[in-house]
N, CA, C and O of each residue as an XYZ file, in Angstrom:
420
protein
N     235.662    250.759   -111.526
C     234.325    251.727   -111.040
C     233.221    251.478   -111.814
O     232.097    251.349   -111.329
N     233.494    251.391   -113.129
C     232.299    251.269   -114.223
C     231.416    249.992   -113.758
O     230.193    250.105   -113.669
N     231.969    248.971   -113.513
C     231.356    247.718   -113.273
C     230.506    247.931   -112.046
O     229.336    247.549   -112.064
N     231.012    248.509   -110.991
C     230.422    248.706   -109.983
C     229.180    249.647   -110.105
O     228.105    249.320   -109.600
N     229.331    250.723   -110.728
C     228.138    251.638   -111.129
C     226.912    250.716   -111.781
O     225.719    250.728   -111.476
N     227.529    249.999   -112.675
C     226.689    249.051   -113.620
C     225.836    247.919   -112.606
O     224.643    247.630   -112.701
N     226.684    247.463   -111.765
C     226.038    246.422   -110.696
C     224.919    247.141   -109.913
O     223.887    246.561   -109.576
N     225.192    248.489   -109.630
C     224.409    249.238   -108.675
C     222.893    249.471   -109.416
O     221.816    249.256   -108.861
N     223.045    249.877   -110.564
C     222.018    250.238   -111.427
C     222.186    250.004   -113.096
O     222.612    250.862   -113.869
N     221.821    248.861   -113.407
C     221.851    248.519   -114.523
C     221.476    249.315   -115.893
O     222.008    249.144   -116.990
N     220.347    250.300   -115.542
C     219.842    251.113   -116.487
C     220.466    252.591   -116.268
O     219.903    253.570   -116.758
N     221.637    252.706   -115.522
C     222.169    253.827   -115.658
C     223.132    254.187   -116.612
O     224.028    253.353   -116.743
N     223.218    255.335   -117.419
C     224.038    255.713   -118.448
C     225.470    256.027   -117.903
O     225.682    256.773   -116.947
N     226.406    255.384   -118.606
C     227.877    255.563   -118.189
C     228.655    256.427   -119.132
O     229.002    255.997   -120.232
N     228.894    257.461   -118.780
C     229.729    258.467   -119.554
C     231.188    258.914   -119.024
O     231.361    259.478   -117.943
N     232.093    258.621   -119.830
C     233.261    259.082   -119.149
C     233.767    260.315   -119.841
O     233.399    260.462   -121.006
N     234.508    261.173   -119.342
C     235.164    262.538   -120.053
C     236.579    262.132   -120.212
O     237.225    261.465   -119.404
N     237.059    262.685   -121.529
C     238.402    262.566   -121.741
C     238.830    263.699   -122.487
O     237.978    264.263   -123.174
N     240.110    264.178   -122.476
C     240.530    265.377   -123.110
C     241.843    265.134   -124.010
O     242.360    266.083   -124.598
N     242.366    263.821   -124.098
C     243.365    263.645   -125.130
C     243.043    262.287   -125.716
O     242.195    261.541   -125.228
N     243.859    261.970   -126.926
C     243.633    260.637   -127.564
C     244.040    259.515   -126.769
O     243.452    258.442   -126.902
N     245.050    259.661   -125.901
C     245.590    258.472   -125.180
C     244.511    258.118   -123.990
O     244.204    256.974   -123.654
N     243.984    259.371   -123.406
C     242.722    258.700   -122.431
C     241.718    258.097   -123.357
O     241.287    256.983   -123.062
N     241.275    258.710   -124.476
C     240.173    257.937   -125.216
C     240.728    256.417   -125.499
O     239.936    255.483   -125.368
N     241.909    256.201   -125.835
C     242.225    254.820   -126.068
C     242.056    253.876   -124.899
O     241.651    252.716   -124.975
N     242.419    254.526   -123.807
C     242.370    253.794   -122.363
C     240.838    253.594   -122.032
O     240.564    252.544   -121.451
N     239.939    254.347   -122.285
C     238.607    254.246   -121.982
C     237.792    253.307   -122.936
O     236.786    252.676   -122.610
N     238.374    253.318   -124.130
C     237.557    252.344   -125.082
C     237.944    250.859   -124.723
O     237.254    249.990   -125.254
N     238.949    250.469   -123.898
C     239.256    249.154   -123.449
C     238.372    248.744   -122.101
O     238.475    247.601   -121.657
N     237.443    249.782   -121.424
C     236.735    249.637   -120.352
C     235.593    249.217   -120.710
O     234.861    249.993   -121.325
N     235.187    247.986   -120.437
C     233.786    247.278   -120.487
C     232.465    248.126   -119.978
O     232.487    248.464   -118.795
N     231.427    248.463   -120.690
C     230.338    248.832   -120.052
C     230.071    250.344   -120.309
O     228.975    250.811   -119.999
N     231.195    251.254   -120.956
C     230.920    252.498   -121.015
C     230.166    252.784   -122.311
O     230.493    252.254   -123.373
N     229.244    253.555   -122.204
C     228.294    253.865   -123.313
C     228.533    255.136   -123.975
O     228.219    255.211   -125.163
N     229.083    256.238   -123.343
C     229.220    257.674   -123.865
C     230.641    257.979   -123.520
O     231.091    257.783   -122.392
N     231.344    258.467   -124.521
C     232.654    259.068   -124.236
C     232.595    260.618   -124.538
O     232.250    261.032   -125.644
N     232.942    261.432   -123.524
C     232.610    262.759   -123.924
C     234.073    263.453   -124.161
O     234.914    263.416   -123.262
N     234.328    264.071   -125.381
C     235.635    264.564   -125.934
C     235.629    265.882   -125.509
O     235.084    266.619   -126.331
N     236.129    266.558   -124.310
C     236.212    267.695   -123.754
C     237.209    268.542   -124.257
O     238.370    268.151   -124.136
N     236.972    269.751   -124.860
C     237.788    270.713   -125.377
C     238.882    270.035   -126.295
O     240.085    270.227   -126.117
N     238.412    269.298   -127.204
C     239.117    268.697   -128.374
C     238.918    269.556   -129.565
O     237.848    270.088   -129.864
N     239.936    269.642   -130.167
C     239.687    270.689   -131.566
C     239.043    269.652   -132.594
O     239.245    268.438   -132.547
N     238.242    270.303   -133.527
C     237.505    269.609   -134.481
C     238.331    268.505   -135.228
O     237.811    267.407   -135.424
N     239.581    268.767   -135.642
C     240.346    267.786   -136.117
C     240.588    266.462   -135.501
O     240.578    265.370   -136.070
N     240.824    266.742   -134.154
C     241.048    265.736   -133.039
C     239.760    264.910   -133.037
O     239.910    263.692   -133.134
N     238.393    265.440   -132.933
C     237.287    264.953   -133.075
C     237.089    264.050   -134.148
O     236.455    263.012   -133.957
N     237.551    264.324   -135.229
C     237.527    263.569   -136.628
C     238.409    262.450   -136.370
O     238.012    261.367   -136.800
N     239.472    262.473   -135.788
C     240.423    261.463   -135.694
C     240.012    260.449   -134.653
O     240.257    259.246   -134.748
N     239.403    260.991   -133.703
C     238.787    260.196   -132.678
C     237.623    259.296   -133.183
O     237.481    258.121   -132.845
N     236.836    259.954   -133.999
C     235.787    259.223   -134.590
C     236.230    257.944   -135.593
O     235.705    256.831   -135.597
N     237.252    258.373   -136.377
C     237.823    257.246   -137.094
C     238.607    256.169   -136.462
O     238.563    255.005   -136.860
N     239.476    256.657   -135.266
C     240.067    255.675   -134.484
C     239.503    254.763   -133.878
O     239.970    253.624   -133.903
N     238.293    255.094   -133.153
C     237.813    254.101   -132.178
C     237.285    252.835   -132.808
O     237.187    251.773   -132.194
N     236.944    253.019   -134.099
C     236.317    251.809   -134.843
C     237.226    250.572   -135.004
O     236.774    249.430   -135.077
N     238.528    250.878   -135.052
C     239.360    249.756   -135.297
C     240.315    249.396   -133.998
O     241.139    248.482   -134.031
N     240.119    250.139   -132.987
C     240.650    249.954   -131.635
C     240.020    248.721   -130.794
O     238.800    248.579   -130.709
N     240.896    247.883   -130.208
C     240.684    246.899   -129.412
C     239.466    247.350   -128.372
O     239.589    248.471   -127.879
N     238.324    246.580   -128.008
C     237.729    246.968   -126.937
C     236.421    247.763   -127.396
O     235.430    247.733   -126.666
N     236.411    248.346   -128.382
C     235.169    249.103   -128.746
C     233.857    248.127   -129.113
O     233.862    247.310   -130.033
N     232.884    248.341   -128.331
C     232.016    247.336   -128.435
C     230.648    247.648   -129.310
O     229.634    246.952   -129.374
N     230.921    248.872   -129.946
C     230.070    249.216   -131.162
C     228.872    249.891   -130.431
O     227.925    250.298   -131.104
N     228.882    250.024   -129.049
C     227.741    250.774   -128.600
C     228.117    251.913   -128.087
O     227.203    252.635   -127.688
N     229.321    252.340   -127.964
C     229.832    253.589   -127.494
C     229.731    254.835   -128.583
O     230.224    254.962   -129.704
N     228.909    255.679   -127.807
C     228.751    257.166   -128.756
C     229.909    258.121   -128.074
O     230.449    257.995   -126.975
N     230.087    259.010   -128.982
C     230.982    260.089   -128.713
C     230.295    261.330   -128.772
O     229.488    261.634   -129.651
N     230.643    262.046   -127.801
C     230.094    263.329   -127.553
C     231.176    264.692   -127.441
O     231.931    264.795   -126.474
N     231.156    265.506   -128.325
C     232.008    266.728   -128.540
C     231.386    267.817   -127.374
O     230.186    268.061   -127.243
N     232.468    268.401   -126.576
C     231.932    269.358   -125.521
C     232.953    270.201   -125.581
O     233.970    269.955   -126.229
N     232.760    271.303   -124.886
C     233.822    272.182   -124.338
C     234.056    273.135   -125.574
O     234.089    272.527   -126.644
N     234.187    274.192   -125.633
C     234.374    275.493   -126.763
C     233.544    275.274   -127.856
O     233.913    275.699   -128.951
N     232.448    274.663   -127.746
C     231.441    274.411   -128.906
C     230.723    275.794   -128.831
O     230.260    276.311   -127.814
N     230.718    276.265   -130.022
C     229.821    277.450   -130.151
C     228.811    277.299   -131.366
O     228.953    276.413   -132.208
N     227.784    278.224   -131.398
C     226.849    278.038   -132.542
C     227.392    278.287   -133.938
O     226.757    278.014   -134.957
N     228.655    278.844   -133.923
C     229.447    278.971   -135.201
C     230.222    277.658   -135.560
O     230.369    277.402   -136.756
N     230.727    276.811   -134.622
C     231.382    275.734   -134.939
C     230.692    274.388   -134.830
O     231.285    273.332   -135.052
N     229.237    274.478   -134.431
C     228.613    273.140   -134.180
C     228.465    272.328   -135.544
O     228.497    271.098   -135.531
N     228.294    273.099   -136.788
C     228.108    272.493   -137.903
C     229.277    271.460   -138.218
O     229.140    270.258   -138.446
N     230.521    272.233   -138.177
C     231.873    271.475   -138.600
C     232.058    270.372   -137.717
O     232.451    269.297   -138.171
N     231.812    270.525   -136.473
C     232.083    269.508   -135.405
C     230.903    268.290   -135.709
O     231.201    267.105   -135.560
N     229.868    268.613   -136.043
C     228.612    267.519   -136.415
C     229.159    266.671   -137.760
O     228.800    265.502   -137.904
N     229.805    267.144   -138.471
C     230.474    266.664   -139.754
C     231.632    265.622   -139.357
O     232.012    264.782   -140.172
N     232.090    265.704   -138.267
C     233.043    264.563   -137.925
C     232.376    263.326   -137.626
O     233.047    262.297   -137.705
N     231.183    263.256   -137.300
C     230.399    262.015   -137.186
C     230.238    261.634   -135.574
O     230.007    260.479   -135.218
N     230.366    262.579   -134.776
C     230.061    262.294   -133.392
C     228.511    262.381   -133.101
O     227.745    263.242   -133.533
N     228.221    261.361   -132.317
C     226.609    261.210   -132.172
C     226.070    262.295   -131.194
O     224.859    262.497   -131.281
N     226.760    263.030   -130.277
C     226.207    263.992   -129.423
C     227.136    265.210   -129.293
O     228.363    265.123   -129.256
N     226.387    266.431   -129.224
C     227.404    267.674   -129.175
C     226.647    268.454   -127.894
O     225.425    268.600   -127.870
N     227.438    268.879   -126.956
C     227.110    269.643   -125.861
C     227.460    271.124   -126.383
O     228.624    271.393   -126.681
N     226.471    272.046   -126.487
C     226.641    273.538   -126.900
C     226.389    274.249   -125.592
O     225.221    274.464   -125.268
N     227.470    274.667   -124.743
C     227.175    275.551   -123.850
C     226.908    276.768   -123.919
O     226.579    277.421   -122.929
N     227.033    277.365   -125.374
C     226.633    278.683   -125.628
C     225.106    278.814   -125.477
O     224.568    279.907   -125.301
N     224.571    277.890   -125.537
C     223.184    278.039   -125.406
C     222.741    278.491   -124.060
O     221.886    279.376   -124.017
N     223.243    277.965   -122.892
C     223.085    278.374   -121.581
C     223.966    279.496   -121.133
O     223.493    280.355   -120.388
N     225.311    279.561   -121.562
C     226.105    280.645   -120.897
C     225.617    282.007   -121.023
O     225.684    282.795   -120.080
N     225.028    282.374   -122.388
C     224.456    283.412   -122.573
C     223.036    283.842   -122.114
O     222.485    284.916   -122.358
N     222.597    282.887   -121.466
C     221.089    283.089   -120.952
C     221.256    284.241   -119.853
O     222.247    284.232   -119.123
N     220.407    285.098   -119.761
C     220.244    286.117   -118.773
C     219.959    285.444   -117.401
O     219.199    284.476   -117.428
N     220.415    285.789   -116.342
C     219.765    285.498   -115.036
C     218.816    285.994   -114.174
O     218.922    287.194   -113.921
N     218.010    285.453   -113.711
C     216.914    286.143   -113.044
C     216.750    286.011   -111.601
O     216.452    284.953   -111.046
N     216.971    287.210   -110.970
C     217.129    287.194   -109.689
C     215.777    287.061   -108.817
O     214.965    287.964   -109.022
N     215.489    286.292   -108.081
C     214.063    286.122   -107.455
C     214.346    286.281   -105.919
O     215.184    285.551   -105.389
N     213.691    287.181   -105.230
C     213.728    287.393   -103.754
C     212.390    287.066   -103.254
O     211.391    287.335   -103.921
N     212.323    286.441   -101.996
C     211.248    286.335   -101.488
C     210.916    287.300   -100.304
O     210.002    287.020    -99.528
N     211.641    288.406   -100.172
C     211.645    289.313    -99.495
C     211.399    289.463    -97.947
O     210.646    290.281    -97.417
N     212.232    288.451    -97.280
C     212.078    288.107    -95.815
C     212.771    289.062    -95.210
O     212.854    289.080    -93.982
């Protein structure tokens, strides 16, 4: 599937989401993946992921890791210290107030 996406649009960013170390190991063997999103993984697991991929076969050196899920403003610093390249902080938008706009038809 990744090669098909890459063939359709070579400039497309390919990101795959994982939520276990086993899934991470599997995705690291897939050629062409640029970002791996670590979904709802505890901070120690993120650190483990960060150390592990460097020595795993198939890591091409271009893969970035993104921590996501359960990230709060209180935990973002400790997650950043694991060395992941990206962090998605849903708390920034989850707490945003909604605005109801009606056209009055």
